N, C-alpha and C positions, 0 to 999 in steps of 0.2 A: 311148142310153137303153134299158134292158132292156124287152122286151115284157111282163115280169111286174110291171108297176108296181102292180097291185092287191095285190101281196104284198111283204112285207119279209122277206127270207130265205125261210123256209118257213112264215111266219105269214100267216094269212088276215086280211082286213080286220076281221072280227068279233073275232079274237083280239087284234089290235092295239088295238081300241077297249076291249076288256076289260082288256088290260094297262095302257093309259093310265089307265083309271078306278081300278084297284087301286093303281097307283103314286101316282096323284093323292091318293088317300085317305091313304096312308102319308106321302108327302113333305109335303103341305100341312098335314096334321094336326100333324106334328112341327115343321115350320118355323114354322107360324103361332103356336106357343106363344111363341117368342122375339120375335115381331113383333106380339103381340096388342095392345100399347099403341099401335100405329099404326093410324089409321083406314083402313077399306077402302072402295074405290070399285068399282062394277061389279056388286056382288052381295055376299051374306053371306060371312063368313070361317069360318063354322062347318063342321065335318066334313060331308062329303057335299054340303051345300048350297053350299059354296064352288065346286063344279063349275059352278054357274050363272054365277058371276063369270068363270070361264075362258071359257065359251061367249060371254058378253056382250063380253068384251074382244077376243076373236078376231074378232068380227063388227062391233063398234062401238068399237074401241080409241081412235080419235082423239076421238070424242065423250065417252067416259068420262074421258079425260085432261083434256079441256077443262073438264068439269064439276068434276073434282077440283081442278084448278088454281085455278079461281075460288072454290071453296068453302074451300080450305085455303091460300089465298095466304100465302106466306111461311113455310109449314110443310111437313109431309110427309104422304103417304098411301101406300097400297099397292094394287097390282092383281095379278091372278093370271095367270101363264102356266103351261104344262103342268108344268114340273119345278121351279118356284120361285115365290116372290113377288118382285115388283119394288117397291122402295121409291122413290117418286117425290118429287123435290125441286121445290117450286113457289115459285120466287122467286130473284132474282139473288144475294141475300146467301148463301143456302145453296149455290148453285152455285159461287160464288167460294170459299166455305169448303172445299168438296170438292176443287176443283182445286189448292188450296194444301197439301193434306195430303201428308205424306211417303210414299215408296214402301213403307215398312214398315207403313203403316197402310191404304193403299188400293192396288189394282192395276187395270190395265185389264181389262175383262171382254168386250171386243168380240169377239175370236176365239172365246171360249167361248160367248157368247150366240148368235152366228151359226154355231155348230157347226163352225168351220173345222178344229178338231183331229180331228173325226170324219170330215169330208169328205176331208181330206188325209192322214189316218192319221199324225198327227204330234203332237209335244209343243210346238208353237210357242206355245201360250198360256202356257207356262211359260218358254220361251226364244225370244222372237220374233225369229228370225233375219232376217226381212225388214226389220226396223227399221234396222239399220246400213246395209243395202244402199240403202234408200230415202233415207237421209240423205246417202249418197255421191252419189246421183242429184241431190238438191237442191243440193248444192255445185257440181254441174257443169251446171246448167241452161243457162247461157249457151253452153257448149261443145256441147251436144246439140241446141240449138234448130234450127240450120240443117238438120240431117238430118231432124228431125221435120217441119219445115215443108215441106221438099222432098217428103217422102213423102206428106203429106196433100194437097198440091196435085196431085200426080200421081194419087192415088187419087180425088179429087173429079172430075177430068176423065174417069177411067175409069168411075166408077159413077154419075155424074150428068152425062151428055153432053148437057145441054140446049142448045138454040139460042135465038136471040133472037126468032124469029117465031111460036113456039107454046109452050104450057105442057107440061112433062113431069111426069107423075104418078109419084111416088116413094114406095115403101113405106119409111117413114122408119126404122123400127127396124133391120132387117137391114142397110140401107145405111150408116147411121151407125155401127153396131157394127163393120162391116167396115173403114170408114175409120179409126176409132179404133184398131182392132187393127193395121192396117198402119202407122200413124204411130207408135204406141207401140213396136211391135216393131222398127222401124227403129233405135230407141234401145236396146231391150232385147237383141236378138240380131243386128241388123245385116243387111246385104245378103249373099247373095240370099234368105236364108230369109224375111225379112219380106214378100217378094212371092210366095212360094210359095203357090199357092191352097190346097193341101192343108193346109199349116201354119196359114194364116189361118182356114180353115174349121174346123179342129180347135179353135183357141183360142176362136173366137166361140161355137161350139156347146158347148164345155166350160164356158164362163162361164154359158150358159143352163142347162146341166145342174146346175151348182153352185147357181144361184139356185133352181131347182125343188127340189133336194135340201134346201137350207136351209129352204125353206118347209115341207117335210114333216117334217124333223127337229125343228123347233120344236114339232111336234105329238106327238112321241114321248117316252116316258119314257127315262131314261138308259140302262137296260140294253139297249135296242133300237138305240141311235143308232150305235154303231160299225159294226155289220154293215150297217145300212141305208145309212150314208154311203158305205161302200166300194162297195156294190152299185149305188146310184143313180148314182154318177159313174164307175164302173169305173176308179177312180183308178190301180190298178196297170197297167191297159192304157193309160191316158192317159200315164203316165210313160214307158212304152216307146215309144209313138207320138212323144212329144216327143223322146226320145233318137234316134229314127230321123233326125230333122232336125239335132240338135245334137251328137250324140256325136263326130263328127270334130273339131269345134272344142274341145269339152270335153276329150277325150283329149289333143289336141295341147297345150293349155294346162297341163293337169295334168302332162304329161311335162316340159314346160319348168320347172315349179315344182320337180319332183323333181330335175332336173338342175342348175338354177341358183339354187334358193332362191326366196323369195317375190318377188324383184325380178330382172329381167333386161332387157337392151336391147330396146327396142321392145315392152315388155309392154303389151298393150291396156289402155286406160283407159275401160272401158265396163261396163254393168250386168252382162253375163254374167261378166266377170272379177271384179267385186266379189262376185258370188254364189259363184264358185269359191273366192275367197279365204276367205270365211266358212265354206264347206263343208269345205275342207281343214283349216282351223283346228280344226274339230270332228271331224276324222279320219273324214269321211264320203266317199262316192263320187259318181259321175256321176248315179245315180238321184236323189240328194237335190238335185243342181243342177236337174234337170228338174222335180222336185216344186216347188221354189221358183219356177222360171220359170212354171209353171202357176198357182201361188198368186198371184204378182204380176200375171199377166195377168188372172186372174179378177176381181181387184179393180179393175185399171186399166180393163179393157174395160167392166165392169158400171157403175161409178160415172160414168165420163166419158161413156159412151153415154147413160145416163139423163139426165145434166145437159145434154148437147147436144140431146137430144130435147126436154126441157122448154124450153130456150132457143129451139129452132126453132119449137115450137108457139106460144110467146109472141111471137116476132118476126113470125111469119106473120100474127098478128092486128093488128100495128101497123106498117103500111108506112110511115107518116110518121116513126116513130122509127127505122126501118131507114135512112132517108135521113140522120137525125142521126148515127147510128153510122158510116155510110159516109163522111160528111164528115170525121169525126174520124180514122178509120182511114187514109183516103187522105192526109190532111195529115201524120200521124205517119210513115207509110211513106215519103212523099216525103223526109222528113228523116232517118229512121233505117234505112230499108230494112226487109225482113221479118226482124226480129231480136227477141231477148228484150227488149232495151232499148226497142224500139217498143211491144211489148205492155204494158210497164210504164207507158207514157205514155197508153194507151187507157183513160182514167179513166171516161168515159161508158159504154164497153162493159163495163168491170169492174163499174160500178154496176148496169147492167142485169142482168148475170149474177148478182150477189149478190141482187138482188130476185127473180129467177127461183128461186134456191135458197131464199130466205126463204119464198116461197109454195109451193114444191114440193120440200121436203127429202125425201130418200129413205127416212127412217124416222120413225115417230111418236114415238120416244124416242131420246135421244142421251146421250153422255157416260157410257158404261157402265162401272161400277166395282164391284169386289169389295172388301168390307171385310175386312181381314186382322187387325186388332186392334180390340177394342171401342172405340167413340168416341161422345161425346155432342155433338150439334150445338148451335148457339147458341139454337135455338128450344126446347131441352130434350129433343129426340128422342134416345133411346139406340139406337145401331145396333150389334147384336151381331156378333161375328165370323161370317163366312159370308154376311152379307146382301149382296144385289145392289142397287145404287143407280143410278138413271137420272134424267134430266131430260126433261120433255115438250117435244118440238121445236116443234110447231105452236102449242101454248098459249103458249109463250115468244115465238114470232115474231109472234103476233097479239095480244099484250098491249099495250093502248093506252099504258101507262106506258113501254114500250120503244120503240114505234113509233106516233106519232100517226097517226090515220086508217089503222090497221094493215091493214084489209081492202083498202085501195086499192093497186093495183099501180102504184107510182111508180118508173119505170125510172131516174130520176135521184136517188132518195132518198139514196143514199150520196154521190153526187157533190155534192149540195147540203148535206151534213152540216156542222154548225157545230162539230164536235169539232176539237180541235187537230190530230189526225192523222186524215185521211180514212180511214174503214174500207174495206177492200178485200175481195174475194171470199175470200181466204185468211185474213183476220183473224178469229180466234175471240174470243169474249167471252161473258160470262154471259147476254147477250141475243141472241146469234147462235151457235147450237150445231149447225149443219149438220155441221160437221167435228169435233164435240166441243169441248173447251176445255181449256187447260192443257197440262201436259207430255205427256199421253197423247192429245192431239189427233191426227187422222189424219196420219201422216207422209208420205203420198203426195199430199197436197193441193197441194203446190207444183208438181209435175210436171203433175198433172191440170189445175190452173188454167191453166198455160201452153198445154197442148194445147187446152183448151176455148176459151180466148181466141183462139188462132190459127185454130181451126176457124170460130168465129163471125165473126171478122174476114174470113176468106176468103169465107164465104158472102155477107156483105152487100156486099162489093166486087164479086163476080163474078156474083151471081144476084139476081133478084127472086123472092120466095117468097110464097105465099098458102095458106090452109087448103083442104082438099078441099071443105068445105062452108062457104060464106061466113058469117063471123061466128060460127063454131062452133069452140071450142077442144076438142081431144080430152080426155076426162075421164081423170084419174088412176085407178089401180087400187089399192084398199086391200086388202092381203093380210097379215094378222097384224101384225107390227111394221113391215112395209114400206109405202111409198107409191111406186108405180111409175108411170112414164109409160105412156100407152096404147101397146100394142105392135102394134096392127093399123092404126093411122091412116096415111093418105097425106098428103103435102104436095106442092104443085105448085111446080115450079122453072122459071124461064125465064132464059136467059143475058142479062145486062145488055147493053144497047146502049151502047157507049162512043163518044162523039163524037170 
């Protein structure tokens, strides 16, 4: 990260604030005209005064969304962010309507809202190259599970060398991020690179840089974002650093494709090759392969690390339920071994993780969509072309109509479900939107779920855990659209005594 963080390019903080305000006046005045018929929450929508709504949403977004959800149940309202208004759908009927709309009417706005195209200097929000790669990964989850589990078990032994006679204090965030990076990259780029400390360190800290950059970019007007994104993450430098580790493999595989076509004997069937296939089809080179590897890592490390931290904080508060999960895991592993088939049968563990995500989703809004063609919803709301639509995550997850006793953390809530098909961690619906919903739901959630379940299963079987301060769960950090796990907390580990 640059030492010049108070600056964006050559702009001082005062100039940035002035620029934000001027662009705010222009963008929000013009866009508000087309959305004036939609009620506003968080502050007035009038020119200049609407800046109050921006400030309120950035500091109290979850509260404002909850109030708007209750006030406009089954309808729409809007809230302000720096470069646009967000139209919020409050109710399952509208969410289901949105997810059923065709691709020529709505498109995913996730990479755009989270500034990925500015961070990675790409056009992936128009041509999401990572999507077919992640779909290939999903089809091969059974194949890759063994390597992933092997790597995470080795990494746990290295980074949490607890013994059975005393508690080991562990700074949870960096340790979990490193283990996640090791296990994921065993699948992404293989041995020996996944164990190279320099490579792992680069990927973990790149994800942190991306997270910080996204937080700042959401505060900037459009004309400042590209230069800021490139500077904050040093993306060109990171691409070259990534190539330092991967270029030999990439060059060798591209040479084989040139010589023998897209298929040859012993062609690798791994994520790196799937990326190369997509890049070659687009007539691009090794730099783009590295850029996609960085992109997939930033998502995989960030989301899975956050999820395992939330689960770790929650299970450390419930030692009696850790015993329940341990019994299930040990029984299933005795039957299936450490396999994907085993994790599929860990239904109590899955239910616990789903409840963790329901209570601790990573964003306050989800299901990000851009309106490509004017459309009128069933409640009569007209959405003009160019509108950005979301659904409120926590308001949805804490709606008593969706979840009786919604504020209660019930680890077996899904396991006890009376639905014909038991909802799982990866199951999206209009009342569970952590991963979005519909055809544009997170394509990486299947791999992330398998890694997350394997990690938690390994923890409960091999360790006892407890919070640093008895009875105190580390508080989440509310940052703009994000809801992040506490990154300074410690968790105590002790190796389980096995009779």
